[in-house]
N, C-alpha and C positions, 0 to 999 in steps of 0.2 A: 415290110413296107407299111408305113402308117400315113394317116391323113389328118390334117388339122381341121377337123370338124367338131363343133361343140356337141358333146353328148349330154343330154339332160340328165339330171339326177332325180331319182324317184323320191317322192315324199314319204314320210314314215308310215302313213296310212293313206290309201286311196281306193276308189271304186271305179271299175270300168264304165265308160259312158253307155254302152249298148247292152252288155250282158250283166251289168250291175254286181259283179263279183267283187267282194272287198278283200283287200290284201293288207297285211301288216308286215312291213319291211323290217327284217332283222339285221341284215348286214350286206355289204357289197362283197360279191365273190370275185369279181375281176372286171377289167376293161380291155377291150380290143380295139381294132382299127375303126370299127363301125358300130360299136355298142357297148353297153355295160350290163352285167348280169348281177342280180341280187337274189339272196335267199329271203323268201317271204313265206308267211303262213296264210293260207286261204281256206277258211272253214276248218282250221285246226290241222290242215295237211301241209307239209312243207312243199314249196314250189320254187323253181328257179325262174325268175322273171327277167326278160331281156327287153331293154329299150334302146333305141338307136337314134342317130342324128337324122337319118333319112328314112321316111316311112316305106319307100319302095324297097330299100335294102331289107328291112324287117319282113315285109310281105314276101320277098323272094325266099328268105329262109323258111318262112311258114309254109310256102308251097313245097319246098323240098321235104320238110318234116311230114307233111300230109301224105306225100307219095310214099315215103319210107314206112309209114305205119299202115298202109293198105293191107299188107300181109303181116300177120301177127308175129311170125318169127323174125321177119326183117325189122319190124319196129322194135322189138324187145332187145335185139342184139346190135343194132347199128346206131340208133340215135335215141335220145330221150323222147318220151311220149308227149306229144303236144296236147295241152289241156285247155288253153283259152287264148283268144286273139281279140284285142279290143283297143279302144282309144282312151286317152285321158288328157286333161288340160294341165299344163305346167307353166306357170307364169304367163297365163293368157294364150299359150300356144298349144294347138292340138298335136299330140304325139301318139304314135302307135307302139304297142307293146304286145308281147306274147308270153304266156307262162307254160312251163313244161315240168315234167316230173323232176324232182331233185335227186340226183345221183349221189349216193353216199360212197365216196371213194377218194382216190388220190391221183394226181397227175402221173402219167406213165414214167417220167424221169424220176419222180420221187419214189415210186414203187420199186423201180429197178435199183435205185440207190440203197433202199432198205433191204431188198431181198437178194440182190446180186445180179451180175450180168449174165449168169447162166440161164436166167429166165427169159432173156430177150428173144431167142429164136421162136419159142412157142407163142409168146405174146405177139410177135410179128405175123405169125401164121393166122392168129385170130384177127389181127388188123387187116390182113389181106382178104379174109372172108367178108369183112365189113365193107372194104373198098369195092369188092366185086359187086356187092348189091348196089352200092351207089352208082357205079359205072353202068350197071345194067339199066338203071333208070335214066341214063343219059347225062349224068353230071360227073364232074371231077371235083374232089375236095379242095384242091388248090393249096391252101395254107396248112399243109400237113407238117406237124411238129409235135414233140412230146407234150408240150403244154396244151395241145388241143386233143389229147387222147386221155381218157379217164379209165382207171382200173377200179372196178367196184369192189367194195370190202366184202360183200356177201359171198360172191362166187368167183372173184378174180377174173372177171370178163372185161375185155376192153370195149369202150364205147367212144364214138366220135362226138366231140362237143365243139361248139362255136362254128356254126355253118355259114359265117359271114363271107368266107372266101369261096364257097361252092360256085362253080361255073359250068354253064352248059358246054358239053363236049363240042369242040370246034371253034369256040370263042377264045378271046385272049383271057388268060387267068386274071381274075378280078383282084385278088389279094394274095400276097406271098410274103415269106420271110427269107431274106437273102441266104441265110445259113443253109437252107434246104431247097433253094431255088435252082432249077436246072440251068437257067441262063447265067446265073451268077457263077456257076462252076464251069462255064464255057462248054456245056454238054448238050445244048439245044436251045430251042426258043421257049416262049411262054404260051404256046398254044395248048388249050385244055384238051388233054387226052389221057388215057389210062397210064401211058408211059411216064407222064409228068408226075403223077402221084407215086408211082413205083420208084422213080428216082429219089423223091423225097423220103420214101420209106427206107431205101437203102442207106441214105445219109444218116437218118435217124438211128438205124441199126448200128452203124459205125460209131456214132457219137455215144450211144448208150453203153457200148462195150469198151469205150476208151476212157482212160483216166481224165478227169476234168482239166487238169493242168496241161496234159498233152494236147487235148482238143483245143484249148485256148491258144496255145502256141501255134497251132496249125492255122488259126484264123488270121494271123498277121502275115502269112505268106499269100502269094497269089493263088487263088483257088483254081484247082485243076483236078480232074478225076484221078490222075496218076497218084496224087497224094493220098486219096482215099484207098486206092488199090494197094498201095504200099502198106497202109495200116492193116488192111484185111489180111494180107499175106503174113504179116509179122505178129498178128494177134491170135493167140491160141484158141480163144472162144469164137472168133470169127472165121478162122481158116477153114473149118469144115463146110462153111456156107459160101465159100469164095465164088463158086460158079454162079449161083443165082444172084448174089450181090453185085458182081461185076457185070452180069448181063443186064441187071436193072439200071446200073449206072450208065451203061452204053445204049439204053433204049431198045433192048433186044426182046422184050416181052410185049405182046399185043394185049394181053389181059392179065388181071391180077390172079385169076385161077391158074394160069400157067406157072407163075412164080410160086404160088401156094403149093401146088402139087410137088414141085421140086424141093421146096423147103420141108414138106412133110416127109418125103422119101428120105431125106438126110437125117431128120430127127429119128425116124423109125429105124434106120440102119444104125445110127449111133447108139440107140438103146440096147441093141444086142451086145455091142462092145461094153456098154456100161454094166450089163448083167454079168459078163465074164469077169470084169474088174472087181465087181462086188464079191464074186465067189472066191477070188484069189486074194482080195484085200483083207486087212485085219485092223482091229482097233477103231479109232475115231474116223479114220479115212474111209474105211469100208462102210461104216454106218452112214457117213455123210453122203457117199455116192449112192447107196441104196435109197436113202430118204429123198434125195433130189430126183432120182429116177421115178419113184412112185408119184411124187408131187407133179413132176413135169408131164408124166403120162396121164394123170388126171386132167390137167389143163388141156392137153392135146386131145383127150377123149371128148371133152366138152366141145372143142373146136370141130372135131370130125362129126359129132352128133348134129351140130348146127348145120354143117355142110350137107349132111344127109337129109335134113328137114327141108332144105331149100330145093 
């Protein structure tokens, strides 16, 4: 869902009105429903700077980011670090902006396209950990989609980006994309609750493991969860996770932690079978299975370590 509100463009160089930090804008990173994000340099350090059409929307995002960085582990794993909040004047109008750490990575869908759909389950487990923290603070992400999830280059960890759709639990979801929206799939309303985000995550999982042409053809049909369930049952990479995915589509989880626990159990159980296949496999196939097992377990270990720190 989008809004027709004018989003101001940042000048090539500017300084904040109150904190007097100077930014050199390098390029625009992207635009959403309520703001534009730019890559800028501030004191020689790369920053992501967001400016929006409505100051209150920007300040709401700032409030969420401040809460998420109260605990060090929450901050480093869930969202970018908030660095500055200030005002500037653009064409005579006062505008609010904030800057945050620049995450060097790629969008979730691009990462999966490059590495393969076999990585999706472990990345979804990581994402469930991030959502669990957000829900614990009383918010729902709302506009959850692959474009709003970043995978960092340094450690292959997922981070949530673009907090414009974050909504207080119990309120109506502020911002959504129909492709991942529970109401658009006739599976519930748009009330902000953990189950809303988990539905979106399940749809994301299906999309990331489905060939683009097959997913595109699905969009011309009337959306209903039975279509998603059919894909899950007929997709080899999704079938092992059919129970948690279908439960999420039907709103049967109260928390992200519940879904994460079941997903982890399936990954761990599957790894035993993978080791057996490796022992009996030969040639390139056996090497590939072993390599994927090691890499996926490293990612899973990072996720479990994060959960233990929480």
